[in-house]
N, C-alpha and C positions, 0 to 999 in steps of 0.2 A: 308448783307450777305456778307461773306468773298469771296475771291478769292478760297479756296479750296471748300466754301459752294456750288458755282458755277460748279466747275469741277465737284463735285459729285453729283449735280442737272441734267448736261448734259447727264453724264454717265449714271445716273437713268433712264434719259427720253430715251437715248437711248436702254438701257437693257429692258425697258416696251415694246417698239417697235420691237426690235429683242433679244427674251430672248437667242438666239446662240450668241450673241455678244463677241468676245472674247477680251479683255481688256489688255491681257499679250503684253508686246513689245508696247504699243501703244505710238506713238512719239507724244508729245502736239504740237508740229510744224507743221507737217505734216497734210494733208487734212483727215478729218474722213470719209469723203465717201471713198475715197481710200481705207482707213487703214481697214474700216469695212464693206466694199462692201454696202454701203447704196445708193439707189437709190432716183431720185428727189422725189418719194412720202413718201419715209422716211425721206427726209429732211423736206420734207412740215409737215409731222406728228411732228417732234420735235419743229418745228416753232409754231404750233397749239399748242400743248403741253404747250409752254411756255406762250402761249396767255391765256389758260385755267386755267393753274396752278397762273399766275402772273398777268394777265392782261395786258400782254404786247404787244401793237402794234410794230410790226417789216416791217416797209416796205420792198417790193420787191428790192428795190435798196439798201439796204444795207445786203441782204444776204451774199454777197461775204466776210463780215465780220466774218458771222460763221462758216467758211471754218475748222478751225484747233479748238482743245481744247484751247490752249491758246488764239487764237482770240476773240473765245466766251467769254471768259474769261474777256478779254479787254472791248468788246461791252457790255456786260451785267453788268460788274460792277457797273457802273454809274446808271443804270436802277434800280439796284436790292440792292443798298447799304441800304434803309431802309426797306428792305423785312424782 
C-alpha cells in the first residue's frame, strides 16, 4: 500500500463508523479525534477494523501514534507495505 492508499483506508474506516464525518478542511497533522469529534469507542472501532481488514495487531501503547492522519500513515506504512 502507498501512503495515499493508507490515508484513503483510514478515511474510509472513519466514514464507515461515522457516516456524517466531515473531511472538508481536515488537517492531517492535527488529532483526528478533535477534528472529527471521535470518542474513545470510535477510536477503538478504527483499531478493530484495521485488525479485521488487514490482520493488524496494534498494541495499546502504540495508540498515540495513530492520533493524526499523517501519524497513522507513518505508523501503518511499514505494516501494510505488502498489502
